[in-house]
N, C-alpha and C positions, 0 to 999 in steps of 0.2 A: 702237621697236615701232610698227607701223602696223596700224590696225584697219579692217576692211572691214565696213560696215553691211549687215545683211540687210534686204531690202525685201519688201513684200507682193507676191505674184505670182511672176513669173519672176526668178530670180537668176543667169541665165547670164552676165551681164556681170560681176557680182562674183566668180563662180567663175573666170572667165577671168583676171581681174586677180590673184586669189590664185594660180592655177596658174602664171602668168608670173613672179610674185615668187619662188615656190619654185624654178622653173627657173633664174632669174637668180642666186639665192643659191647653188645647188649648182654652177653653172658647168659642168654636164654635159648631154649630149644626152639621157641616160637617168638616171633617179633612182628611188628606192624610196619608197613611201608606206605607212606602217604603218596597219593597221586591225584591229579586233576581229572576227575571222572568225566566232566563235560568237555574237556579239551581232547581233540583227536590229533595224535602225533603222526608224523609221516617221515619217511626216509629209511635208508638201509639200516642205520643203527637201531631205529625203533623196531624193525623186523627182527634183528638179532636179539633185542631185549625181550620181545614177546615170546620168541621160540625158547629162550633160555629160562624164562620164568615159569613156563608150563612144566618144566622138569623138576622145579624146586617145590618143597613141601613145608619148609620151616617158616613161612611168612603168611601174613594176612594183609590184604589191601584195604586201606581206609581212604575216605575222601578228605583231602586237606585244603579244599578251596577256601573255606571260611577262615582257617588259620592264616593263610597267605593274605587274604583280604584285610584281616585285622592288622597284620604286620605292615601293610602298605598304607594304612590310614594316616599315620603320622610320618611326615616327610623329614628327611635330614636337610642340611644346608645346601648340599649339592643339588638335590631334587628341587628344593624351593627356588634355587637359582635358575634351573631349566624352565620351570613353570613361569617364573617372573619374566624371563626373556621372551617366551613365546606368547605372552599376553599382549605384545605390541608388534604383531607380525608385519605390519605394513612398512616399518622402518628398521627391522632388525638387520637387514643386509648392510645398510649404511651405518647404522648407529652401533650395533653390537658386533658386527663382523662374524656372524655365525655361518655355519655351513648351510647354504640354501637347500642342499639335498636332504637335510635333516628336518625340513619344514614340510608339513602336509596338512590337508584338511582332515578333521576328525569325522566330518560328514559333509555332504554337498550342501552349500548354502540354501537355506529355506526362506522363501518369500511368500507371504500369504496376504490376501486382500479379498474384497468382495463380500464381506459379511459371513464367510464360512472360515472358521479358524479352529485349528487343532494345535493347541499349545504344546502337545507332547510329540508332534510330528518330527521325524528325522529324515524325511525325504521330501523334495519339492514336488509339486503337482503341475499339471498342464493348464491350470486356469489362467486367464488373462488378467493382467494387473489393472486394477480399477482405482479411480480417484476417490478414495475414502480413507480408511485406516489401513496402514500397511505394517505388517509384522515381519521383521528381518532378523534371522538367526544365523550365527556363524561360529563354527568350532574349529580350532586349530591345534596342531600338535607339533612339538619340537622334541626330537629324540624320544618319541613315543609318549611324552607327557602332554596331557591335554589341558585346554582351557576353552571357555565358552562365553559368548555374550549375545544378547538379544536387545533390540531396540524397537520402539513403536514410533511410526511416522504418521503424522496427521496432515490431511489435505482439507483445508477449509473447515476446521473443527468449530463447533458451536461452543458457547460459554460453559454449558454443562460438561462437555467432554474435557475442556481445559481444566475445569475445577476438579473433576475426578482424577485426571492425570496428575495434577499437582499433588493431590492427596496421596496417590499411589507412589509417586516419586519420593515424597517425604517418608512414607512407610519403608520404602526400599533403603533409604539412607539410614533410618533408625535401626533397621535390621542389622546393617553392616556395622554401624558405629556404636550402637547402644545395646541391642538385644543379644548379639552373639559375643560372649565373653568366655575366657578360659574357665574350666571347672564348673560349667553349668550343664544341667541335664537338658537334653535336646527337646524332650517333651515339654519342659517348662518354657523353652524358647518359643515353641509352637503355640503354647497357650498365650504367651505375651502378644504374639502377632495377631491371633484371633481376637483377643480382647481389644486390641488397638483398632482393629477393623470395625468391630461392633460399636465402639465408642466414638470414633472419629470419621469413619467413612460409611455412614449408613446407606449411601446411594448404591453401594455394591451389595446385592442380595447374598445370603449365605449359600444359596445354590451355586453361586459362581466361584466360591472358594475352591482353590486347588487342593488335591489330596496331600501335597507336601509343598514346602516353600524352598526346596533345594536338596542337594545330596552331595556326597563326597565326589571328588574328581582327582585324577592323577594318571597313573598308567592305564587304569580303566576309566572310560568316559563316565560311567555311572558306578560309583562304589555304593552299592545298595545297603551295605551294613550300617551306613549312617545317612539317614534321611530326616529332614526337618519335618517330622510328623508327630501326631499325638501318641503314637505307640513306640517311639524310639526312646529307650531308656539309657542310651550311651551318654558319656560325659565328654564334653569338648576338651581338647588338649592342644597346647601350642604345637605348631607344625602341621595341623590339619589344613587341608585345602578344600573349600566348598564352592559349589556353583549355586549362587543364590537365585531363586526363581520367584519373582514377584509378578504373577500373571493371573489375569481374570478374563474369562470369556463369557459370552452370553449377555453382554451389556447392551443397553438400548439407547439409541440417539435418534429420537423421532421414530420413523418407520424402519430404520436400518439397525442391523446388529453390528457391534464392533467389539474389539478386545484390546486389552492393554497387557503388554509383556515387557518386563525389564529384567535382564539376567546379567550378572557379573560374577567373575571368579575372584574369590577372596582368599587371603592367607591369614591364618590365626596365629598371633604371636603371644608372648607372655602377658603383655599389657592390653592389647587390643587386636582388632582385625582391620585389614586394609585391602582395598580392591586393586588388582593389577590390570583391569580393563577399563578404568574410568577415563582413559585418554579419549575414548569415543564418547562424546557428551550425550547426556540424556536430558538436558534442560529443555523446557518447552520452547524457548525461543529458537533452539537449534534443530528441533525435530518437527516444527510446525510450519506449514507452507500455505500460502493463499494464492489460488489461481481463479477465484470466483469472478464472473463477469460483473461489471459495475455499470450503473446507469450513466447517461451522458453528464448529468449534473455532478455525480461523484467523480467522474473522470476529469471534469473541468476543475473541480475543487482540488483534486490531487495534483493536477498540473500546476495550479497556482502555488500549492504547498511546495512542490518540487522546485519551482523557480525561486521561491523565498529561501528554500534550503540552500540552493546553489549560491544565492546572493550572500547568505550568511557564511557559507564556506569560503567565498572569495574574500570576505572580510576577516577570515582567520578564526571564526568562532568554533566551528567543528566541521569535520570532514564526513563524507558519506560512507556508511558502513556497507560493504558488499553483502548481499543476501542472494539466496537462490529463488526467492519469490519474485513477484512482479516488481518492476523498477519503481513504480509509484509507492510501493510499500516501504521502500528504503527510507523515505523521508520520515514516515511515522516512527520507524524503529530508531532512526537517528535522534529525533526529538525526544523520544522516550529515554534513550541512553544518556543524552545530554542532561535531561532533567534529573534523572537518578543521580548522576555524578554531581550535579550542582547541589542537590539536596543533601547528599552525603558530605560534601565539603562544608555545608552549613553546620551539620552535626559535629564534624571534626573540629570546627572552630570553637564550639562550646567546650568540647573536651580539652582542647589546647589551653584555653583560658584557665580552666580549673587546674590543669597540670602546672601552668606557670605560677599560680598562686601557691601551690604546694612547694614548688622549687624555690620560690621567694622565701618561704619560711625556713627552708633548709639550706639557703645560700647556694642554690644549684645553678646559678647563671655563670659561674666562673670556676673552672677546674684547673686554672693555671697554677703550676707549682714553681714558676720561675721567680727567683729572688734577685734583687738588685745586687750586683757585685761591685765592690769598691776597691780601688787601688790601696793596698796596704803600704803606706808611705815608708814605714820602718823597714820594709823588705825590698825597697827599690834602691837602697844604698849600694853603691858600686865598689867603693874602696874604703877600707877602714882608715888608712893613712896615706900620706903622699908618697911614701916609699914603695907602695904597691903599684904605682903607675908604671906602664911599660917603659922600657929603657930607650926605645927608638923614637921617642916623641921629639918632633921638631918645633922650634919656637914659632909662634904666630901661625900655626897650621892646625886644622881640625884633624883629630885622630879618632878613628872608629875601632873600638875594642870589642870584637864579636864574642870573645870568651866571657867577658864580664857584662855583655849587653849594655855597653856604656859608650857615650860620646864625650870626648875630651875637647872642650871648646876654649879657644884662646880669649881671655878677658883681661885687659890691662896688664899684659905681659905674662900672665900665669894661665895654666890650664884648669878649667872648672869642669868636673865630671857631672854628667846627668845621665840617668837611666833612660833607655830608649822608650820605655813605657810612658814617659812624660812627654815625648814628642808626638804631637798630633799629626803634622804633615810638614813637608819641606818643598821648596820651589826655587827656581832660578829666575832672575830678572836681569835684563840688559840696562845698565845705568848710563850707557853712552861713553864715548872716549875710550872704547875698548876696556871698559870696566864692567864687571858682572858681580852680582850679589847673590848670596845664598840665604834664604829666609827660612827660619825655623819657627813654626807656630807650636806653642806648648799648651799642655793641658792646664786647666785651672777650674776652680769651683764654679758651677753654674752651667757647664757644658752638658748637653743632653746625654751623649754617649761618647765613650772613649774607645780605646783599642780593644778589639775582641769583646765588645759589649760590656766593658768595665767602666764604671763611673768614677769620676774624681770626687773624693770625699769633701763634705762641707766642713770647713774649719772656722775657727773664731775670726771675727772681723779684723782684729788687729794684725793678722798676718798679711804680708805683701807678696804678690805673685807676679812673676814675669810672664807676660803673654806671648812675646815673640822676641827673637834675636836675629840680627842681620849681620852677615860677614861679607866684606867686599874683597874682590881679587881680580887681577888682570889675567889670570890663568883660567880660561873657560873650561879646559879639559879637567883640571883639578876639581872644579865645582861639580862638573858632571859625574866624575868618579865618586865624589863624596855623596851626592844624591843617590846614586845607584847603590852604594854600600849601605846607606841608611835605610833605604826601602827594602833591601834584601834582609837586613837585620830585623826590621819591623815584621816582615813576613815570617821569618823564623820564630820570633818571639810569639807572634799571633798564633802560629800553629801549636807551639808548646802550650800556650794558655788554653787553647780550645781542647787539646787532648786531655789536659788536666781537668778542665771543666766537664767534659763528656764522661770521663771515667768516674768522676764524683757523682754524676747523675745515674750511672748504671746500677741496675738492681742485680744482686748476686743470684745466680741460678743454682738449682740443686744439681748434684752430680747424677750422671746417667746410671741407672741400675740395670746392668746387662742381663740379657736372657742367655742362660747357659744352654748350649746345644743349638738346635735348628731355630732360626728366627727369620722373619720376613725380610727379604733383601731385594733391592732394585740396583742392578749393575749398569755400568757405562753411562753415568749421569754427569752432567755439568752443573755447576752452581753459579748463581747470579745473586749478588755481586761476587766476583771471584775472590778466593781466599788469598791469593798472592798474584804477583805480576805474571808469573809463569802459569798459564792455564793448563790444567790437566783434568782428566776424567776421574771419577771415583764411584763409590757405591753408597747407597743410603740404607741404613739398617734401622729396624724398629726394635726398641727395647721396652722394658716394663714401664718406664715413665717418660720416654721421649725418643727422638731420632738422633742418630749419629751418622754424620757424613764423613767418609774417609777417602782422601785422594790417593792416587798411586804413589805419591811422594810421602805419604804418612801424615799429611795435614788434616786436621779434624775440625768439625763444626757441630756443636750440640744444640738441639732445640728441645726444650722441655715441654711436655703436653700442657702444663699449667700456664705457660707463657704464650700459647697460641691463641690469638683472638679470632682469626678466621683461617680456614684451610680451603683451598680451591683445587679442583682437578679440571684441567683444560685438555680435552681429547684433541687428537690431531686430525680429526675428520676434515676440517677446513683450514688447518694451519700447517706450517712447516716445522713446528716443534710441538711436543707434548709435555705438559707442565704439571708439577705439583708445587703449589705456591702457598707460603705461610706468611700471614700478616700477624705481627707480634704485638703483645701488650706493652712489653718493655724492650727497648732497643738492644741490639748486639753490636759489638765492634768487630767488623770484618775488614781486613786489609786497611786498618787505620781509619775506617769510616764507620760512622754510626748509621745503622739501618734498622728500619722497622719491617722490612720485607726481605724474605729469603725464598728463592725458588730453585727447584731442581728440574732439569729439562733434558730432553734428548732430541736431537735434530732428526727430521724425517727426510730420507733421500737415498738414492741408490749409491753404492760405494764407488770409490774412485776407479777410473778406467785407465789402463796402460795404453797410451796412444801409439807405442812402438809395436804393439801386437796387432795382428790382423783382426778386423772387427767388421761384422756385417753392417751394412747400411741400408736405409730405406724404411718403409713403413713397418715391416716385421720387427726390426730392431727397436723402433720407437714403441711399438706395442708391447714388446717384452719388458722394456723399462717401466712402462705404465703399470703393467701387471705386477712387477716386483715392488713398485712403490705402494700399490694397493695392499699387497700381502704384508708389507712392512708396517703399514698403518694399522692393519687389523691385529697384527702380533703385538705392537706396542700398546694399543688400547687394551688388549686382553691382559698383558703383563701388568699394566698399571692398575687395572680393575682388580686383579687377583691380589695385588699388594695391598690395596685399600681394604678388600674384604678380609684379608689376613689380619690387618690392624684391628678391625672391628671385632674379630673373634677373640683377640687378646684382651681388649677392653672396649666394649661397645660405646661407652661414654667418653672415651679419651679424646678422639678427634672426629669431628663431623665434616666431611669433605663436601663442599658445595660445587655444583656444576652450573656453568652459565647457561642462560636461555638465549640461544642465538636468534631465535625467531623474534625476540623483543629487543634485539640490539639496534644500535644506531651509530652513525659517525659523528664525531665531535672532537674538539681540541681542548682537553683540560690542561695540557702543558705545552701550548703553542702548536706542537705538531698534531695533525689530525690522526686519530686512531679509531678503532671500532670498539665501542663500549657495550658491555653486555650485563644485564641484571642477573643476580642470583637471588636466593631466598632472603638474604639480608644485606646485600651490598650491590654497588654498581662498580664494575671492574674492567680493567684491561691489563692482563698479565703477559701478553705476547710482546708488545712493544716496550721499549725502554725510554724514559723511566716508567715503571709500572704505576697504575692508578688504582687505588682502592678507596672507596667511599662507603662508610658504614651508614646505612639508612636510619638506624636507631638513634644516631647522633644528630640527625637533621631536624631543625626546627620548622622550616618551611622552605618553599622554592619560589623563584620568580622567573617567569618567562620574559626575557628582555628583547627589545627590538622586534616586537610582534606587529609588523606592518605588512599589508598585502603586497606591497611592491618589492619586498625583499625576498631573497631565496633562502636565506639562513636566519636563524635566531640564536640567542644565547640563553643558557639555563644556569641560574645562580642558586646555589645551596647555602642557606643560612644555618648555622649550627647552634645547638642548645648551649654550647660553651661560647659565650659572647666575646671571649678574648681571642678566639680562633678566627683568623681571616676567612671570609667567605670563599667558596669554591666556585669559580666560573668556568663553564664549559661553553666554548664558542663554536661557531660555524656548524651548527646542527641544521640539517635540511628541514625546510618548513613543512614538508609533507609528513614528517615524523612527529609533529606537535601533538596530534590527537592520540597517537599510540602512547606517547610518553605521559600525557595527562591521564589516560586510563590506567596506565601502570602505577603512577604516583597515587592515584585515588585508591587503587586496590591495596597499595602498601600503606594507606591511611596517612598520607603526607599532604599537608595543605599547600596549595599553590595559588598564584595570581599572575596577572599579565601586566606588562608595561610596554609602551611603544618606544622606549629609549633605554639606554644604559643608566644605571643608578649609581651614585657615589656612596657605596656601602660603607667605606671607611669612615666618612664623616657622620653618616647616620648612626652607625653602631657606636661611635664615640659619644654622640649626644645621648643615646639611650643608656649607655653605661654610667653616665654622670648621675642619673636618677632612675635606676631600675625599678625601685619601689613605686615611684610616680607613674612610670610607664605601664606597669601591671595594673595599678589602680585605675588608670584611664582606659583599660580594656585591652592592653597589649597590642597585638597586631590586628585586632578586630576593626578599628576605624579604617585602616588601609584596605582590608579585605572587603568591608562593606562598600567602600567607594568603588572598588573594582567591579562589584556586582552591577553597577549602573552602566551597562554596555552602551546604552544609547547616548550617554553623556560623554562628549568628546574631551572635556576638560576633567579628567579623572583626578584622583587624589595624588597621583604620582606626577602630575603636570601642574603648571600654573602656580596656584597658591600652596601647593604641598611642600612639606619639608624635605621631600625626596628630590634632590637635585640631580640633574643629568651629569654624565661623565664625558669629558672631552676625550679625544683619541689618545692624547698623551697620558692622561690619567688612567684610561682604560688599560693601556699598555703597562703602566706601573702596577695596577692591581693584578694583572696577569703574572708579573714578576713575583709579587708577594705570594700569590696562590701557589706558584710553582715550588716554593720553598717547602711545601708539605708533600714532597714526593717520597719515593721509596728510600732514598738515602741522602745524607747531607755530608758533603765533603768537609774534612777538617780544615782545609785551606780554602776559604771562601774568597770571592772577588772583593774588590774595594767597595767600600760603603756606597750605596746608591745616593745619588744627589737629590732624591725626592724628599721634600720637606712636608711632613704631615700638616704643618701649620700654614702651608701656602694656600693661597686662595684658589677655589675651584673655578672652572670656566663659567662663562655666562650661561644663563638658563637657555634651554633648547628652543629652537625656532619652530614655527608652525610648518605644516606640510607645504603650503603655498610659498613660504619664504625659502624653504629648502629647494624647491623646484627653481625659483628665480636665481638662487645662488649657484645651482648646478649649471643653469644656462649661461650665467656670467663666466663661470670657470671654463666651460667649453669654448666660449667665444674668445677668452684670453689665450687658451692653448692654441686655437686655430690662428690667432694673430701672431703668436710667437713662431709657429711653424712657417707662416708666410715670410716673416722677417728673416728667419734663418735661411730659407730658400733664396731670398733676394741677395743676402750677403754672400752665399756660396756662389751664385751666378756672377756677382761682381768680382769676387776673387778669381774666378776662372777666367773672366775677360782680361783682368790685369796680367795674369800669367801668360795668356796667349800674346798680348801685346809685347 
């Protein structure tokens, strides 16, 4: 390709050179030059061009407008990206970080009302807004690529208008989701729409049908080569962008005229079409408003309804939904929403029971692959013969051999070796008379758990086992040293056993298949958990079948696409880091720790400042820092999005990155510390704080809202899993004002939930259920519990009083939190000592009533006040004695 540079002033020489090249390439004495006949060019170069062409005779001008329009009908990925961005103009500055100077109106917003509607209007008029049907249209462009949307707003619509609008809305959805498909003739799509109108919406006369139901859109606001009309014979192709126009004017509502118009911009892909402007809702509940005057009797009734609604809200049943209509309408909408949700929950229960019956047939209530491990007694031998004993053994003294993992114990003047795996624990006791004893408790058949989760095997009854050994000494320091050495050796052996056990559980991964040449790369990233003790940055590369992370010191971490269960992208709009997080199906060993979660992140912030150099101070300097940080956030978001898009271009089905919905987020404590939890399409996550929290909604059986009492500020949310061997996940300290939002979200995700006024002992309950799962399902599964929860007026629900669901004491609740926290992102190979909690211990007494709790609180307050008075008196008495 040869470029000819434009110069200032006369360009006759360059134009002659270009003309000669065209003539040479065509090899003909006469050739055609395409131009846009309807476009008027301006500028000095255009004047030079026209003067030059008047002197030439070897060419013929032809109009190439249609050729260019046909070329622009199908958009490439870059063009689709620009159109998709500008489809959400209200939030692009914060969400996408685009240049605001590239954003503009395609036309001035058009607002119509008053019974006179021109659905093809592109300019607003001077008519006053009236309280009837309002048509609002808005077109935006980004980098000269256009999009368009229109909505109809109703003020006090009658039932007929509502019915017609719902039908038109259904038609609009069918056009986008069903009628418009790739490789279809557009005239056939138009025929489908007209047939649907005649069969399903006879209220709309044929005289109100529009001439077309949409046209192409892109660099041109109207690409007239493709219109959804009966005369368009073109075939739809992936990459086309259409402005769907579902609009009807001349409709009658009593004595008034009205119109309905819904427009959205859609992108056609290989499989389907999707709208980029549906963020602006077109549901009837969101576009319909009521400001009609009401009679005194209606006002009185609505006032009573509102008071009842407030009373139910105080009792924690449901909160008021904010609307733009009259305040008294909010109660009606609340009740309707509540009833819909309740009805949907009843339907979900029937589906859940059928699902449980199928899972029972397929043994789908337990997916635990954990096997009991037993000590292999033949492998715990320490020495083959007495000559292998260490040479520095002293008589009548305990010797710890860390190389052989053995304890040499003095018994009847000889040393008896035992393996440290046989030792359960050791302790020191004061016998009096300056005598101390070292007590060793040993493993024997019948113990529930041994070292590192290994059980002692059951042997024939004729064997005799020593349960404990006691050694006395007057040297306390020697006993302390022996206890310290034994515990250190136990810790070492425990770590080795865990490493061996975890490596046996690992699933072998495929090797990375590299991409030769240019490949998507993100640089200057950190990894969590770190690969080694010395942290360093690295780069993340995308290859044919997975990701490879390489640090500056050459350390690597490979993640195969097939091992990724969930992938998340957390932008840095409201956070101090930007994150790519991978939740894995099978764990990896990173830095000697087993982990199901690996994330790559970059910190957001201005670089370090040299305090020795002179630096401006004041508001201007702070403003510059803020601007730099904003620019850095935009750049990081852009780089990560380009990386994700490049991955999808390599293999669209390889990884699906989910983004959290911050608007649906809430504060809670899944791992003792409070964090901000955000839903995604399939999970509830927090990938910012450590440890990370990932909860897969598909694995959830049902949810329980615990401690739902009007006097409390917070409540707990418990998730029960379909795998009954997995401990429940409890999220504590959730603000009470988030309860309704969470219920609506769970209902939308088709998850069953119920409420309880107290914490429930789930470990005991699930243990009883697992004893007879078949009987549990045959008795209706969770249905009896959920049916009892429906009786809101009954204070003694199924979870209280006579129910099998016992309450949890504070100590037990803390213990359950510890159990739940074990399912975090990573598990250390060196765990803490075994908890003292005994699952067979008795639970606390049944919960008290509300009046009893109030009396108990009053007694506690009185006791605290009495203790403070007593301490004050004692301090005053001590002060007086000191003065004397």
